[in-house]
C-alpha positions in Angstrom: -14.7 60.6 -59.7 -17.7 59.8 -61.8 -16.1 57.5 -64.4 -16.5 53.8 -64.0 -13.3 52.6 -62.2 -13.3 49.4 -64.2 -12.6 51.5 -67.3 -9.9 53.7 -65.7 -6.2 53.2 -65.3 -4.4 51.4 -62.4 -0.8 51.0 -61.4 0.2 47.4 -60.5 2.5 47.5 -57.5 3.7 44.0 -58.1 4.7 44.3 -61.8 5.2 48.1 -62.1 2.9 48.2 -65.1 0.0 50.4 -65.9 -3.2 48.5 -66.5 -6.5 49.5 -68.1 -9.5 48.2 -66.0 -9.4 45.4 -63.5 -6.6 43.3 -65.0 -5.0 42.2 -61.7 -5.9 41.5 -58.1 -7.1 44.4 -56.0 -4.2 43.7 -53.6 -1.6 44.5 -56.3 -3.1 47.7 -57.8 -3.5 51.3 -56.8 -5.8 53.8 -58.4 -7.9 54.5 -60.2 -6.3 57.2 -62.4 -8.0 59.1 -65.2 -5.1 58.7 -67.7 -2.4 56.2 -68.4 0.2 59.0 -67.8 -1.2 59.7 -64.3 -1.1 56.0 -63.5 2.5 55.7 -64.6 3.4 58.3 -62.0 1.5 56.5 -59.2 4.6 55.9 -57.0 5.5 59.6 -57.1 1.9 60.5 -56.1 1.9 58.0 -53.3 5.3 59.2 -51.9 4.1 62.8 -52.0 0.8 61.9 -50.3 2.7 59.9 -47.6 5.1 62.8 -46.9 2.2 65.3 -46.6 0.3 63.0 -44.2 3.4 62.5 -42.1 3.9 66.3 -42.0 0.3 66.9 -41.1 0.4 64.3 -38.4 3.6 65.7 -36.9 2.1 69.2 -36.9 -1.0 67.9 -35.1 1.1 66.3 -32.4 2.8 69.5 -31.4 
């Protein structure tokens, strides 16, 4: 990701809002995302990643 993260979009986990740049504390935001739309779907992306990692981990333990 070559774009400056301070100019990208973030999802604020505390407020549920999309932010442009560093508007809130680092502990409250996830990202960065390239577009506002991507950031608005952050929770879906996090859930999908979490499920994939859990599946990968379970497969490795077999």
